[in-house]
N, C-alpha and C positions, 0 to 999 in steps of 0.2 A: 617509655622507650626502654628504660633499664630493665624493667620486669619482662618485657617481650624479648629482649636480647638484641645484640648487635653483631654484625659481621664486619670486622675491622681489618683493613689492609695495613700490615706492618712491614716496615723495611728493617729486617733484622741486621743489627750491626755485627761486625767481625768479633769473634770470640764469645759472643753470647750463645748459650744453648737455647733451643726452642722452649725447653721447660722453664728457663730463666725468664723468657719473655712472658709466658703465661703466668708465672708466679708474680712478676712485677705488676702486670695489669690487674690480676685478681686482687692483689693487696691494695692497689690504688682505688679500684671500684668499691671494695669493702670499706675502706677508710672514708672515702668521699661520701658514700650514701649510708654509712653506718649499718652495714649488712653483716650478719653473722656468717652467712655462707653465700657464695655466688659462684655459679658454674662458669668456668672459662677453659677453653681447650683450643688446640691448633689443628689445622687440617694439612698435615704433612711435615715431617721433621726436616730441618736443615742442620747440617753438621756445624759445629762451632767455628770451623774455618771457612764456612760458606756464608755469604751475605744474601740479602734480597727479600723477595716477597714471601711473607708468611701470613696466611689467612687465619685470623683468630676469631673464634665465635664465643659469645657470652650468653648467659641466660638460656631461654628456650631455643635460641639459634644454634646451640650446641648439637641439637638433633639433626642439623643439616651437615655436620662435619663429613659424614661418609660420602656425601655428594661431591665434595671437593677432593677427597682422597683418591678417587678413581680417575680424576681428570688428567689430561695430558699437561705436561709442564715444560716450560721453556727456560733455557739457561744460557749464560755467557760464561766462558771459562778460558783458562790458560793452562796448557800442559807443557812441561819441559821434556823434550826428547833427549835421549842419551844417558839417562840415569833412572833408577827405580828406588822406591822406599817400601818398607814392609806394609805401611798403611795406605800406599798408593797416593799419598798427599804429603803435606809438610808436617803432619803430626809426628812423624818419625824421621830419623836421619837417613841419608842416602846409603844404601847397602851395596849397590852395584853400579858401575859405569860402563859405557859401551862406546865403541868406535863409531863415529858418525861421518867419517870422511866420504863414504859412498852415498850418504843421504842426499836427497834432492827435493826441491819444491814440488816437482812433477810427481814424485813417488808419494809424497804426503797428500797431495790433492787427490790422486787416484785411489789411495787407501780408504778414503771416506766412504766410497761406494760399497766396500765390504761390510760396513757397519750401519747400513740403512735397511730398514725393514724388520721382519720378525727374527729375533735372535735368542740364543740362550746365553745367560750371563751369570757368572759366579760373583757373589758379593765379596767385598773386602773382608779379610779376617778381622781387621780393626773396624768393626761396625756394630750397630745395635741390632742387626739381624739376629733373630733368636733361633737356636737349634736346641731341641729338647728343653725348651723353656728358659734357656739362658742366653744372654747376649754374647755374640761371638767375641767381642773385645775382651771379655773376662778370660776366655781361654787364651787369646793372643797374648795378653799381658803376663800370663803364667807360662807361656811357651808350650802350651798343650796343642796337640793335633786334634782337629775336629773334622768329621766327614761333612763336607758342605755340598749341597745339591744346587744345581743351577736353577735360575728362574727364567720364565719366558717373558721377554720384554719386546717392545716395538719402538724403534727409532724412526720417527717420521721425517725429521730433517737433521742434517749434520753438515754444517757449512764452515769452511776455513775462512777466517776474516783477515788474518795477517800471520806472517811467519818472519821471525826476527833472525838476525845473523847468527845468534847463538842457539837457534832451533827452539825458541819458545813459540808455540803454536796457539794463536788466539782463535777461538771457535764459538759457534752457536749451535745449540741442540734443542730439538723439540722431541719429547719422548714420553713413553707411557709410565704409569705407576710402577714402582719397584725398580726403576733403572738407577744404577749407581754411576754417576759421572766419573767418580774415581776409578771404578772398574773399566769404564770406557777408555779413559786415558791409559790405564795399564795395558789393556788389550790392544789398543792402537799402537803403542810402542812395541809390544810383543810381535804384532803382525809385521811391523817394519824392521824387526830384528835389531832395534836400537834401544829398547826400553823407554819408559816414560812415566812421569808422575804428575799429578795435578798440583798446580801452584796457586790457583785462584779460581773461585766459582761464585757466580751471582745468579740467583733465580729471578728471572724477569717476568714470568707469566705463569698463571694457573688457569687452564681452560681459556676463556676469552678475557680474563682479568689480567691487567698489566701492572707493573710496579710504579708506573708514572706518578700516581698520587699517593702512594704508600708513605707512611710516616714512621719515624723511629719510635721506640717505646717511650723515650723521654718526651718527645713531642706529643704523643698520645696522652700520657699521664697529665700533661699540662692542660689538656682540653676535655677532661672527662666530667667536669662539673655540668650540671643541668643547663647552665647558660652557655656553655662552650661546646656542647655535643655536636652542633652543626659544623664545627671545624674539623671533626674527625673524617678520615677517609673511609667510607663505608661502601659495602656492596650488598 
């Protein structure tokens, strides 16, 4: 099974990078099976401040990574209306605040219709999106201006689940490859003229695969011996 490869469902913890997940699992497989080299890769990056489903492929299964990269993905998130940050999330501090006295639940619910279907979306300047071969976050950290082109995306579903008294909006989204939920939150606040930034994000599905049985990297590492492989969450 190890030689043929595995497709593992990982529940990525907060603050872990996708690369750290891959590195930890690769190291564990190499140590457990005394391998000099072992291919391990993930099918779609999650930001360090995001949690949830990360599909990790090993061995010969890494050839199937592209099949997952193009799949629609599902998320649960929370955005804070009334303020913005340069990174569109909590990676950076609030830079602007807005008056929310005229904001209403009805306006928030109605605004979702503006963000369903085929859209053009600009990625956050604090992102790994590459322009001229370099990640945008490098320019952002240096305060450099970069010409960013929008991407064509599709948002299949955008549902508001709850709105708190302090205008935190809990939502669910199903969207195409290349969609930045941070940008969606930013654009949503801009449309309502009150600003917004993302405060929490969890990926709950990729294609028809859900997070229900996904395991943390720590749980997976405990179960990678030949005798315990049946305890892994695979697809």
